[in-house]
N, C-alpha and C positions, 0 to 999 in steps of 0.2 A: 416536245419539251415537258408538256404537262404530264405525260405518262412516265417520263424518266423521273420527274420530281416525285410522283406518287410512289414509284418503286423505291427511290432513295429514302422517302419517309417511312415506308413499311420496313425497309432494311434497317433503319435506325431502331425501330421497335424490336425487330428480330435480334439485332446485335446486343441489346440490353438483356433479352432473354438468355442468350448464350452466355453472357457475362454472369448472370445470376445462376445459371446451371453449374458454374465453376465451383461454387462453395458447398454444394450439396454432397455430403458424405465424403469430403476429401480433406486431407490434413496438410496438403502442400500450401506454401506461401503463394500469394497472388502472382508474384513475378515469376514463379515456376509452374503456374497453372495455365495450360494451353487454352482451355475454354475462356478464361478471363482475358488473356492476352489477345486472343483472336476476336473476342466480343468487343473489346475497347478499340482494337484496330479497325474492325468493321464499322463501328460507329463513327470513327474519325473519317473513314473513307466515304461514308454516306453524307456526312456533313460537308466534307470538302467538295464532293461531286455536286451537291446542291448549290454551293457557292460558285462553282465553276459554271453553272448554268446562267449565272447573273451577266447582264450586259456590261456591268461596271468592271473596269480593268482591275482596280484594287481589290474587289471582292474575289475575282478570279485568282489573283496572286495569294490572297488569304487562304482560299481553298486549296492551292497547291501547298502552302505551308502546313495546313492541317492534315493534308494527305500524307505528308512525311511521317506522321505518327503511325499511319497504317503500316508503312513498310517497316518501321522500327519494331512495332509490336508483333507483326507477323514474322519478322526475322527472329525475334526472341522466342516466339512459340515454336519455331522449327528447331531451334537450339535445344529446347527442353522438351521435345516431342516425347510422349510416353511410350517407352519401349521396355520390354522385359530384359533385365540385366543390361540396360542401355549404356553403351560406351559414350557418355556425354561429351559434347564439344568442350575442349579446353576453354578456360575463361578468356585467354588472350585471343582466341579465334572469334569469340563472340564480340569482344571489344573492338578487334580490328575490322570485322565485318560491319559492325554498327558505324564505326568511324568512316569507313569507305563509303557506306551508303549515304550517310549524312553529308559528307564532303562532296561526293559526286553530285548528289541531289542539288545541293546549294549552288555549286559551280554551274550546273546545267541551267538553273533558273536565272542566275545572275548573268551569265554570258548570253543567254537567250534574250533577256530584257535589254542588254546593252546593244545587241546586234539587231533586234526587231522591236524596239520600244514603240515604234510608230504603228506597227501592224496590230498588236494586241492579241495575236494568236497564241494558242497553248503550245508549250514546248513538248513536241511529240517524243523526243528522246528521253524525257523524264520518265514516262510511263514504261517505255521499252527497257531502259537500263535498270530502272527500279525492279521491274519484274525479273530481269536476269540475276540480280543480287539475291532474290528470294528462290530462284530455281536451283541455285547451287546447293544449298543445304536441303532443299526439298527432295532433289534426286538422290543425295547421299542418304537421307533417311529412308527413301523408297528401297534402296538397295539393302539397308540394314534391317528393314522390317521383315524380310524373308526369314529371319531367324525365329520369328514367332509362329505359333501353331494354333489351329482351331479357331474358336470364337474370338480370341484376343487379336489374332492376325486379321481376321475379317473386319472387326470394328476399327482397328487402327489404320488398316488399309483404306477403309472407306473414308475415314477422316482425312488421311493424307491425299487421297484422290480429290476430295472436295476442296482441300486447300490449294492444290495445284490448279484445279479448274478456276478457282477464284483469281489466282495469279494471272492465269491466261486471260481472264476477262478484263482485268485491270490494264493489261498490255494492249488489249484491243480498243480501249476507251477512245483514243484520238482518231482512230482510223475507220471504225465501224460506223454504220448508219444507226439512226436513232431507234428504229424498229428492231434491228438486230441486237442492239445493246439492251433494250428493254427485256427481250426474251432471254438473252444470255445472263443478264444480271439476276433476273427472277429465278431462273433455274439454278444458278450457282448459290444464291442465298438460301433457297429451299434445301438444296442438297447439303450445304454446310451446316444448317440448323439441325437437320435429321441426323447427320453424322455426329454432332456433339451430343445430342440426346442419347444415341446408342453408346457413345463413349462413357457416359455417366453410369450406365447400368452394370459395368464390369469393373474389376480391379486389376491392376497390373500384376502379372504373375512374376514372383521372385524365384529365380533359379540359382541354386548353389553352384558356384564355379570355383575351380582351382585357380591359383595365382597365374599359372601358365596360360590357362584358357582365357582368363580375363585379359592378360597382356596381349595374347594373340588376337582377341576380338578388337581391342583398341587399335592395334597396329593395322589390322585389316580395314577397319573403319577410316583410319587416318589416310591409308593409301587411296581408298575409294574417294574420299573427300578431296585429296590432292589431284587425283586424275580428273575429277569434275571441274576443278578450278583451271586446270591446264586446258581442258577441252573448251571452256568458255573463253580463255585467253586466245586460243587459236582462232575461235570464232570471231572474236573482236578484231584481232589483227587482220584476218581475212576480209572482214567487212570494211575495214579502213582502206585496204589495198584495192578491193574489188569494186567498191562503191564510191566513186569520186564525188557524188552529189550530197554526201552527208554534210549537214550544216556545220558551220564553224563551232557553235556551242556544243554540237554533238561530238565533234572530234575531241574537244576539250574534256567532255564527260568520259568518252571511251578511253582517252589517254590516262585520265585519273584512275579509271578502273584497271587498266593494265598495270600501272605502278603499284596499286594496292594488291593486285593479284600476284604480281611477282614477289612482293614482300611476303604474302601469305604462303606462296609455294615454297619459298626459302625456309621460313620458320617451320612449316609443316614437314618438309623433308628432314630438317634437323631433329624435330621431335620423333619422326619415324625411326631415325637412326638410333636415337636413345632407347626407343621402345624395342628395337630389334635387339639391342645389347641386353636389356632387361629380360626379354623373352628367352634368349639363349641362356641366361643365368638361371631363369625359372625352369627351363627344360632340363638343365643340368641338375638342379636341385630335385626335380621330379624323378629323374633317372636314378639319382642316389637314394631317393626315398623308396622307389620300387626295389632297388638292390637290397636295402635294409629290410624291407618287408619280406623279400625272398629268403634272406638269411634267417629272419625270425621264423618263417614258416618251416624251414629245414630244422631249426632248433626245436620247434614245437613237435615235428614229426619224431625226432629222437626222444623227446620227453614222452610222447604218446607210446612209443615202443616200450619205454621203460614202464609206463603205467600199465600196459598190457601184461607185462611180466609180473608186476605186482598184483594185478587183478587175478592172475591164476593162483598166486599164493593165497590171496584173500578168499577166493572161492573155495579152495581146499580147506582153509580154516573155518569157513562158514559151514561147510558140509560136516566137518568134525564136531562143530558146536551143535548143529542140529541133531546129530546122532546122540550126543550127550543129553540133549533136551528130551529125546524120546525115551530115555532110560527112567526107570522108577528111582526116585531119590527121596531119602528120608534123612532126618538128622543123624541117624546111625551111619549112613553111607555117604554123607555129604563130603567129608574130607577126602575120601577115596576118589570120588568123581572129580573134585577140584584138581587133585594131583594128576589125573589122566589128561585133563584138559590143558593144564600148564605144560605137561610133557609134550603134547602135540604142538603147541605154539613154539616151544623152545627148539624142537627138532626141525620144524619146517622153515623158520626164519633164519637164513644162513648168515645174516649180519649180526645176529643176536649172540652176545658172549656171556651175559648174566641177566637172570630174571628172578625177581622176588615178588611174591604175592602174599599179602597179610590181611587178616581181619582185625580191625582196630576199634577201640572205644572212642568216645568224643575226646577223652583226655590223652589219646595216642597210646593207650595201653593195648598191647598186642595179645589177642586171644589165640591166634593161630598164625603160623608163618611157614611159608614153603619157598625154598631156594633151589635154583638150577644154574650151574656154571660157577665161575670164580669171579668175584668182584675185584675190579681193578681201581686203583686210586691215581692212575696216571692221567695225562692230559690228552691222550690220542683217541679216546672213546667219547661218544656222545651219550649223556645220561638223561633218561626220561623219568619223571616222577609224576604220577597221576593218582587221584583219589576221587571216588564217587560215594554218594550217600546211599546206604541200603534202606534205612528207615529212620525218619525223624522222631518217631515216637518210642522206638525201642533201642536198647543198648545193652546186649548181653553176649555171652559166648556163642549162643545159638543164633541170635539175630544181632550182629554187631551194627554199630552206627556207620562205619565206613568199610570199604574194600580198597586197599592201597596197593600200588605197584611201583617198583623201582626196576628199571631195565637199563643196560648198557649195550650200545650197538656200535659196530664199526662204521666210520664215516666213509661212504662211497661217494656221494655227492649230497649237497645240501637239500635239494628238492626231494630225493628219495628218502632221506632221513625224516623230513617233515611228513611225507606220506605214510611212512611206517608207524608214525606216532598214532595215527587213527586205528591201527591194528590193536594196539594196546588198550585203546578205549573199548573196542569190541570185546576183548578178553575180560576186562573188568565188568562190562555189562552182562556177559554170560555168567560169570561167577555170582554177581548179584542176582541174576535170574534163578540160579540154583538155590540160593539162600531163600529167596522169596517163595519159591515153589514149596520148600519145606515149611515155611511159615504159613502159607495158605492152606496147605494140607492139614496143618495143626489147627488152624483157625476154623476150617470147615467142620472139623469134629466139634469144636466149641460152639460153632454157630448153630449146629443141629440141636445141641442141648438148649441154647439160648432161645431158639425158635419154639421149642417145646414149652419152655417156661413162659414166653410171651403169649403163646396161644392160651395157656392156662390163665394168665392174667387178664386176657381179653374176655374169656368166659366168665371170670369172676366179676369184672366190671359190668358185663352185659347183664348179669343177674341183678345189679342195682338199678338198671334202666327198665322201667315198666314196658312190657311188650304187649300186654293184654289191654283191650279197650276198657276204659272206666265208663260205666253207665250208671247214672243216678237220676233222680227226679229233676227234669229240666236241663240236663246237660250230658254230653258224651265227650270223652277225651281220649286221644291217641298220641303216640310219640313217633317221631322219625329221627333215628340216631345213626350217623355215619362218621366215625373217626377217620382221621387222615392216615394213621398208623394202626398198629395192633391195638393200642389203647389210646384214649384221648383225654382232653382236659374238660370236655363238656359234661354237664350233669343235668338230667331231666328226671323229675319225680312228681308224683301226686300222692298225698298222704291224707287219709281220712282222720280229721280231728275228732268229730263225733257225728251223730246222725244229721246234724244241720250243716256243718262246715267241712269243706275240703280244701286243703292247701296245695297249690301248684307252685313248683320251683323250677326255674330254668337258669342255670349258671354256666359261666365260661371262665376257666382258669387260664391265666396268661401262659403262653408257651405250648409245647406239644409233647407227645410221647409219655414216657413212664413217669417223670417228675410231675407233670401236670395231672396225670391220672391218679397218683397217690393223693394229691391235694383234693381232687374231685371226689375221691372215695371218702375222704374225711368229712365232706359236706353232709353226706347222708346221716351219719351218726350225730353230727352237731345239730342238724336241723331237727331231728327227732327229739334231741334233748331240749331244745329251745321250745318246741311245740308242747312240751309238758306244762309249761307255765304261761306261754304267750300264743295268741292266735291272730293278732293284728299284724299285717304285713310290715308296717313301719317298725314295730317293736321287734319282729323276727329279724329284720336286717340289722337293727342296732345291736341285738344280742349276739348275732352271728359275727358281726364285725369285732366285737369285744373278745369273743372266744377265739377267732382265728387270726387276730391282728399280729400277735407275737410270732407265730410260725410263718405267716406270710411276709413279715418284715425281715426275718432271718434269711429267707430264700429269695428276697427281692421279687416277690410275686404279688399279684393282686387278682381279685375275682370280680367280674361283673355278674349281677344277679337281678332277676325279676321275680318277685313273690306275689302271687295272686291267691286270695281266699274267696271261695264261692260260698254265698249264703243261699241255701236252697229254699229257705222259708220266704225271705224277701226277694228272691230271684235277682240278686245283684252281685257284683264282683268288686272286691277291694284290691287295690294295686299299690305296690311300692317298687321303686326302681333304683338300683345302685350301679350307675354307669352303663346299664344294659340298653341295647337298641329298643326303640319303641315298637310295640307290636302292631300287626296289621289287622284291620277290622273290616269285615265284609258283611253287608246286609242288603236288603232290597232298596233301602233309602240312602245308604252311604257305603262307599268303598274308599277307605282312607288309612293313613297312618294314625293310629290312636295316640293323640297327644297326651302325654302325662309327664309331669315334672319328676325329677329324681335327684339323688345325691351322687357322690363320687363312689368308685368301686371299693369293695371291702379290702382292708389291708393298706389303704393309702393314708387315711386319717384315723387316729384312735378314737375320737369322740364324734364321728360323723353322724348326722341325723338324716332321715329320709322322709319326704312328704308322703302323705296318704291320698290316694285317688279313689273315687267311688264311681262305678259305672252301672247304671240301672238298665237292666236287660228287658226291654219291652217289645222285642221283635225277634224273628228268626235271624241268627247271626253266626258268623264264624270268626274266631279270634286266633291268630297265629303268633305265638311267642317263640322267638328264634334266637340263635346265637349269631355273631357277626360273621361266621364262616359261610353263611348262606349268601351273603352279599359281597364277600371278599374273594373274588375270582380273578384277581389280577387286574381289574379295571380301575382306572384312576377316578372315574366319575361314580362314586358309590351311591350317591343320591339319585342319579339318573337310573342306575341299575335297579335300585329299590323301587323306583316308579315303574320300571318295566315288569317287575314281579307283580306289583299291584295291578297293573293293566291286564296281565295274562290271567291272574286269579279272578279278576272282575268278569273277564270273558267266560271263564269257566262257570262262575256263579250264574251269569245271565244266559248260558247256553240253553236253548229250548229243550225241553224234556227232562231237565234236572229236577229231581225231587229232593225234598228235605232229608229223607232217609238215606239217599245215595250220595248226597253232596260231600259228606266227610270222606267217603271211599274215593271219590274223584279227586278231591284235594290231596289225599295221601298219595294216590297214584301219580298225580301230577308232580308232587314234590320229589318223589323218587326218580321220576324221569329226568327232571331238571338237574338233580344232584349227579346222576350218572353221566349226563351230557356235558356238564360244565367241567372245566379243569379245577380240581379241588386243591386248594392251598391251605385250608384250615379244617378243623373239626366242624361238622355241620349237625345241628340238632334243632328240631322243631317240635313244639307242643301245639296240637291242634285241639281247640275247644269249640264244640258246636252247642249253641244255646237254643232252646225252643221258646217260642213266644208264650206258650202256656206252660208254666212250671209244673203242672200236674202230669205232663206227658213225658 
C-alpha cells in the first residue's frame, strides 16, 4: 500500500505538469485542450485512488466520486483529440456519452452499496464499465489517426496509445495485485507524460479539403464510430448471457449501457443517412464543377487557336516594322516611310476597313494626316481611337506633340476585337519611333557642336584656376580642381597683393554646370577689383558681397567663400569665412578641423559682416581649404566622413619616411586618388597650403 500511495503521489505531480504543458504555445480553450483535460483527469484519478486505499468506507466512496471526474475529462479529451482536418464528434454525441457515463457510474455505485453495504468492498464493475465507455471513442480515433502522415502521425499515435494503456490500467485496478499495479501505473504515467511532451513540440497540420471530401470523411468516421458502439453492445449482451455470475448491480450498469448504446446507434444512423445525402449532393456539385471546368478548357483552347492566328499576323507586322526601322530616315523621307508602314498594316489586317494616322499639336491642330479605306458612320463597326505622346518638350510639324490613330474594324468576336487594339498601339509606337529617330539624328549634329563649345568653355575656366605651384618665402601652395561636368561652380585662386601679402580664395557657387561656372568666372574679376583697395579678408568678403549681391539675388544663387591672406613678414595667416566649410589643419602637434567663426554666404544678406581670424604659424603645417564637394559623396553622416578624411591625412603625415619637402606631393596624390575612388556628386576643389616653421626657407 505504501508503494501504491507513493506512485499516486508522484502521479499527482506529473498530472499537474501535463496540465501546465497544455498552455504552452497553444491558442485552444482549456476545455478543448487534450493535455489540460487529461492532466486534470489524471490528477482526479490519483486523488481518488489515494482515498480508495483508506480503510474508512466513506473515504473510499468519496474516492469513487472523485474518480468519476477522471472518466469525464478523459472522455472529453478523446472527443477533442488533435487530428489534422479532424472530423470532430458531434456535440450531441459528447453530451450523450457523458450522460451515459455519469448515469451508469452513479447507478453502479448506488446499487452496489444497496446490495453490499455490509461488505464495504469496491464495485469492480465501475472500473470495467467506465473503461469500456472510454474505449469506444479511443478505438474510433485510432482508426481515424491513420489519415495522418509523418511526424504528426507518430506523435498523435504515441499519445493515443498512452491513453489506451492508461485506460487499460484503470480497468485492472480492482483485480490486479499491488505489485503489478505499481509497475503498470508507473509505466503508464511515464509513457503518458512523455507523449504529452512530444505533442507540445509540433502543431496540427491543416489540410485543405473540398466539401465532398470533408463530408466523406465525416461519414466514414461516423460509420466507424457506430460499428464500435455496436461491437461493444454485442459484447455486453454476450457477457450478460454467457456469464450468469455477474452481480446484480453490474447487470443494472450493463443494462443502462445497452439503453444508451441503442439510443446512440439510432441517432448515429440517422446522422449518417443525412450525411450520405449531403455527400451525394456534394458529389453531384463536384461533377458539375468538373464539367464546367472542361467546358471552360475547351473554350480556352478555341481562344488559344484564335490567338495563334493573331500571333502570326502580329509577327508579320513586327517584321515589317523592323525592316522599316533598318532604313535610313530623315525629315525629308519621314512621310514616305510612314505611308509604307500604314499600307502594310491596312493590307495585312483583314478586319480593318478604315485607318487614319495623323500628327497633331497639343491643341489638336493636324500637321499631317494619312487615310486608308472609307470611313463609315454606321453602327456595325467597332471604332478605335488612340493617341500617344511623341515629345513633351516639342510641338512642331517636324516633331509633333502627339501621334493619333482612328481605326474601324469589323466585329468578329469581342475578344479578338480587344486583342487587335494592341496592334494599333504597336503602329503608333513605330510611327513615334521614326519621328524620334529623325529628332535624335538632328540632335546628334547639334550635340557635336555643343560639345565643342563646352570643351572650349572648360579650357577657358581651367585657365582661371592656377595649375602651377606657388612658392614664396615660408609657404608653398597647390590646387586640386575636379568639376563634376564640363565646367563647374568652384573657384580657387591665389593672387599676389604685393611682396609681403598673398591672397588665397576658395569659393563654391550653388548649383552645377554652365550657370554656376559663369558666376564663378565673375568672382575672378570682382576679387581683383576689390584687392586694389582692400587686403583684409573680412573687408574683401564684405566688398564682394556688395558687388555680387544684386546678380546673385536675381538668379536665386549664393556663394560660399573662404579668403585667407598670408603675411610673409610676420609669418601668419588671416582668415574670414562666408558660409564655407572650416579648413583642415595638420602638424606634428595637432590634426584637427581649424575652428574659425564666419558669416552667411555671399548673396544671402545685403549688409552681412564677417569675423576676422588670425593664425600664427610657428611650426611645419599643412592647411587644406576645400569646397563641400569633397565631403558630399552621398553619405548622410557628413561630419563622420570629414573625420575619416582627417584620420587618413593624419596617417599620411605620420607615415615613417615622410619629409617636409615631399609631404605636399603626397597629400596632392592622396587627394586625387580619393576623388577618383569616390562617387562624385558635386564639384571638388582643394587648396593645399604648406607652411615652414622658418619663414626664411
